[in-house]
C-alpha positions in Angstrom: 84.2 39.9 40.7 82.6 41.0 37.4 79.3 42.9 37.7 77.5 40.4 35.4 78.4 37.4 37.7 77.3 39.3 40.8 73.9 39.9 39.2 73.6 36.2 38.3 74.4 35.2 41.8 71.9 37.6 43.3 69.2 36.4 40.9 70.0 32.8 41.8 69.6 33.5 45.5 66.3 35.1 44.9 65.2 32.2 42.7 66.4 29.7 45.4 64.3 31.4 48.1 61.4 31.4 45.7 61.9 27.7 45.1 61.9 26.9 48.8 58.7 28.9 49.1 57.2 26.9 46.3 58.2 23.6 47.9 56.5 24.6 51.1 53.4 25.8 49.3 53.3 22.5 47.4 53.7 20.5 50.6 50.7 22.4 52.1 48.8 21.8 48.9 49.3 18.0 49.1 48.4 18.1 52.8 45.1 19.9 52.0 44.4 17.5 49.1 44.7 14.6 51.6 42.4 16.4 54.0 39.9 17.0 51.2 40.0 13.4 50.2 39.3 12.3 53.8 36.4 14.8 54.1 34.9 13.6 50.8 35.0 10.0 52.1 33.5 11.0 55.4 30.6 13.0 53.7 29.9 10.2 51.3 29.7 7.6 54.1 27.5 9.9 56.2 25.1 10.5 53.3 24.9 6.7 52.6 24.1 6.0 56.3 21.5 8.8 56.4 19.8 7.6 53.2 19.5 4.1 54.5 18.0 5.3 57.8 15.6 7.6 56.0 14.5 4.7 53.9 13.8 2.6 57.0 12.0 5.5 58.7 9.9 6.1 55.6 8.8 2.4 55.7 8.0 2.7 59.4 5.9 5.8 58.8 3.8 4.1 56.1 3.3 0.8 58.1 3.0 1.9 61.7 1.1 5.2 61.3 -2.5 5.6 62.5 -5.2 8.2 61.6 -4.5 10.1 64.8 -0.9 10.9 64.1 -1.3 11.3 60.3 -0.5 15.0 60.5 2.9 14.3 62.2 3.6 11.5 59.8 2.9 13.7 56.8 5.3 16.3 58.2 8.0 13.7 58.7 7.5 12.5 55.1 7.9 16.0 53.8 11.1 16.5 55.8 12.4 13.2 54.4 11.8 14.4 50.8 13.5 17.7 51.7 16.5 15.9 53.2 16.9 13.6 50.2 16.9 16.6 47.9 19.6 18.2 50.1 21.7 15.0 49.8 21.4 15.2 46.0 22.8 18.7 46.1 25.6 17.6 48.3 26.5 14.7 46.1 26.9 17.0 43.1 30.2 18.2 44.7 31.4 14.8 45.9 33.3 12.2 43.8 31.1 9.3 42.6 31.4 6.2 40.6 31.0 6.6 36.8 28.0 5.1 35.2 28.3 2.1 32.8 28.8 4.3 29.7 31.5 6.6 31.2 33.2 3.5 32.7 33.4 1.9 29.3 34.7 5.1 27.7 36.9 6.7 30.4 37.4 4.0 32.9 37.4 4.9 36.6 38.5 8.5 36.1 36.8 10.9 38.5 34.8 13.4 36.4 33.2 15.3 39.3 34.0 19.0 39.2 34.4 20.3 42.8 33.5 24.0 42.4 30.5 25.8 41.0 32.7 27.9 38.8 34.2 24.8 37.2 30.7 23.3 36.7 29.3 26.4 35.1 32.5 26.8 32.9 32.2 23.2 31.6 28.4 23.7 31.0 29.0 26.9 29.1 31.7 25.3 27.0 29.3 22.4 26.2 26.7 24.9 25.0 29.3 26.7 22.8 30.5 23.4 21.4 27.0 22.5 20.4 26.3 25.8 18.7 29.6 26.0 16.9 29.5 22.4 15.7 25.8 22.8 14.6 26.8 25.9 12.5 29.6 23.9 10.9 27.2 21.0 10.1 24.7 23.6 8.7 27.3 25.0 6.3 28.7 21.6 5.3 25.2 20.3 4.5 24.5 23.5 2.5 27.6 23.0 0.4 26.9 19.3 -0.2 23.3 19.9 -1.2 23.7 22.9 -3.5 27.3 22.9 -4.8 29.2 19.6 -4.4 28.1 16.1 -5.2 31.1 14.0 -4.0 30.8 10.9 -1.9 34.0 11.8 -0.1 32.5 15.1 1.1 29.3 13.3 2.2 31.5 10.9 4.2 33.1 13.8 5.9 29.7 15.2 6.9 28.6 11.8 8.2 31.8 11.3 10.1 31.4 14.8 11.7 27.9 13.8 12.7 29.2 10.6 14.3 31.9 12.5 16.1 29.5 15.2 17.2 26.8 12.9 18.7 29.4 10.6 20.3 31.1 13.6 21.9 27.7 14.9 23.1 26.9 11.5 24.8 30.2 11.7 26.7 29.9 15.3 27.7 26.3 14.9 28.8 27.2 11.9 31.0 29.9 14.1 32.6 27.4 17.0 33.1 24.8 14.5 34.6 27.5 13.4 37.1 27.9 17.1 38.0 24.2 17.9 38.6 22.7 18.5 35.2 19.2 17.1 34.9 19.0 16.0 31.3 17.3 12.6 31.2 14.8 10.4 29.5 14.4 10.3 25.7 16.8 13.2 25.0 19.7 11.2 26.3 18.8 8.1 24.3 18.1 10.3 21.2 21.9 11.1 20.8 22.8 7.4 20.9 20.3 6.6 18.1 21.5 9.6 16.1 25.2 8.6 16.5 24.3 5.0 15.3 22.3 6.4 12.4 25.2 8.6 11.3 27.6 5.7 11.5 25.3 3.6 9.3 25.0 6.4 6.8 28.8 6.7 6.8 29.2 3.0 5.8 26.5 3.1 3.1 28.3 2.3 -0.2 27.9 4.7 -3.1 25.3 3.2 -5.4 21.9 4.0 -7.1 20.0 3.7 -3.8 22.4 6.0 -2.0 22.1 8.6 -4.8 18.3 8.4 -4.7 18.2 9.1 -0.9 21.2 11.5 -0.8 19.5 14.8 -1.5 16.6 14.0 0.8 19.0 13.2 3.6 21.1 16.4 3.0 18.0 18.5 2.9 16.8 17.0 6.2 20.3 17.5 7.7 20.3 21.1 6.6 16.8 21.7 8.1 17.7 19.9 11.3 20.9 22.0 11.8 18.9 25.2 11.2 16.3 24.2 13.8 19.0 23.3 16.3 20.7 26.7 15.9 17.3 28.3 16.6 16.8 26.1 19.7 20.3 26.8 21.0 19.9 30.6 20.6 16.4 30.9 22.1 16.6 28.2 24.8 19.8 29.7 26.2 18.0 33.1 26.5 15.0 31.5 28.1 17.2 29.5 30.6 19.1 32.6 31.6 15.8 34.4 32.4 14.5 31.4 34.4 17.7 31.0 36.3 17.7 34.7 37.2 14.2 34.3 38.6 15.2 31.2 40.5 12.8 28.9 38.6 15.5 26.6 37.0 18.6 24.8 38.2 21.9 26.5 37.2 23.1 23.3 35.5 20.1 22.8 33.2 21.0 22.5 29.5 19.5 23.3 26.2 18.1 20.2 24.4 17.0 19.2 20.9 13.4 18.8 21.8 10.7 20.6 23.8 10.4 20.7 27.6 7.9 22.2 29.9 10.1 25.1 30.9 10.2 26.2 27.2 6.5 27.0 27.2 6.8 30.7 27.8 8.4 32.5 24.8 9.4 29.4 22.9 6.1 27.9 21.7 6.9 29.3 18.2 9.5 26.5 17.9 6.8 23.8 18.1 5.8 24.0 14.4 9.4 23.7 13.4 9.9 20.7 15.7 6.8 18.9 14.6 7.7 19.4 10.9 11.1 17.9 11.6 9.5 15.0 13.4 7.3 14.2 10.4 10.3 14.6 8.1 11.9 11.8 10.1 8.8 9.7 9.5 8.9 10.5 5.8 12.6 9.5 5.7 11.8 6.2 7.4 8.9 5.3 5.1 11.0 6.3 2.0 13.8 3.9 3.1 11.3 1.1 3.9 9.9 1.4 0.3 13.5 1.4 -1.1 14.3 -1.7 0.9 11.5 -3.6 -1.0 13.0 -2.8 -4.4 14.5 -5.9 -6.2 17.9 -4.3 -6.6 18.2 -3.4 -2.9 21.1 -5.4 -1.4 22.5 -2.9 1.2 21.6 -3.6 4.8 22.0 0.1 5.5 18.7 1.0 3.8 16.6 -1.0 6.2 18.7 0.0 9.3 18.5 3.7 8.5 14.8 3.4 8.0 14.4 1.8 11.4 16.6 4.5 13.1 14.5 7.3 11.5 11.3 5.6 12.7 12.6 5.3 16.2 13.7 9.0 16.2 10.2 10.0 14.9 8.3 8.0 17.6 10.6 9.2 20.4 10.6 12.8 19.4 6.9 13.1 18.4 5.4 11.3 21.4 7.8 13.0 23.9 7.0 16.4 22.6 3.3 15.6 22.5 3.4 14.3 26.1 5.0 17.6 27.2 2.4 19.6 25.2 -0.6 17.7 26.7 0.9 17.9 30.3 1.3 21.7 30.0 -2.2 22.1 28.6 -3.6 20.0 31.4 -1.8 22.0 34.1 -3.0 25.2 32.6 -6.6 24.0 32.6 -6.3 22.9 36.2 -4.8 26.1 37.5 -7.9 28.3 37.1 -10.0 25.6 39.0 -7.6 25.6 41.9 -7.9 29.4 42.1 
């Protein structure tokens, strides 16, 4: 038999043995997947039963307790809170039903990542996506404002903004399902921004658009610059706080200001407040344009309303965090 054919037969035997090993490994893998699925269902059912019983116990403690056993009741209530927090940590690694928004966008696809490494990798990729896209938006806004005055390029910028904010809402919903604690106004902020960018995209090229164009591009340029600053400094602050054990590992950078940013990031507050009042200025400018006799585009009034909503949400949320932090700082010396 020729030497070449012998080598081929030997190699085929080796590959055949390897293939049988692969089949066995895959069989074990499917078996483990089935076991994991049963364990997940068992854990979810147990957590549901425990939550229901803890709720009933909490009601009994509040209705049937007397002054004599108040100390024991308070201890039980503290343990109930600790247990509920532990359940939340467990559920971060168990499949759960998608919320309304994810159900509409993705259907019933399970988006829960089952390992800490996968969660951290997805969160880091989200932060890189935000930073890279913000840099691209910064450069594109700079080109449109200083060098090029074409409606087509403006449309590309607005389309990129729509895609960016829509993608953020989906990614943040997935991150929330996996334990990230972004909530409140900063979630709704991206929906409003996506809608605003979509309205700007449909605004026809006319006199009113040309009047507002440079103002919007300057605002977009400034907003992208501030977001780059925030991404850079907030990520460093979050890393330090996670190392000290003061923040959750799945916490994210946000466009606004939160209480954990107080140390080392207060220099961002003037930039943020200036951007908030610029949003107010944009809204008022658009409302004045809507009163002009030749204003026939519905986009003028709608953009003005969106800018006003953004200003009110951003300004009052940042102001609330600022006042809360000052109040806690004033109370801490008294407690000492």
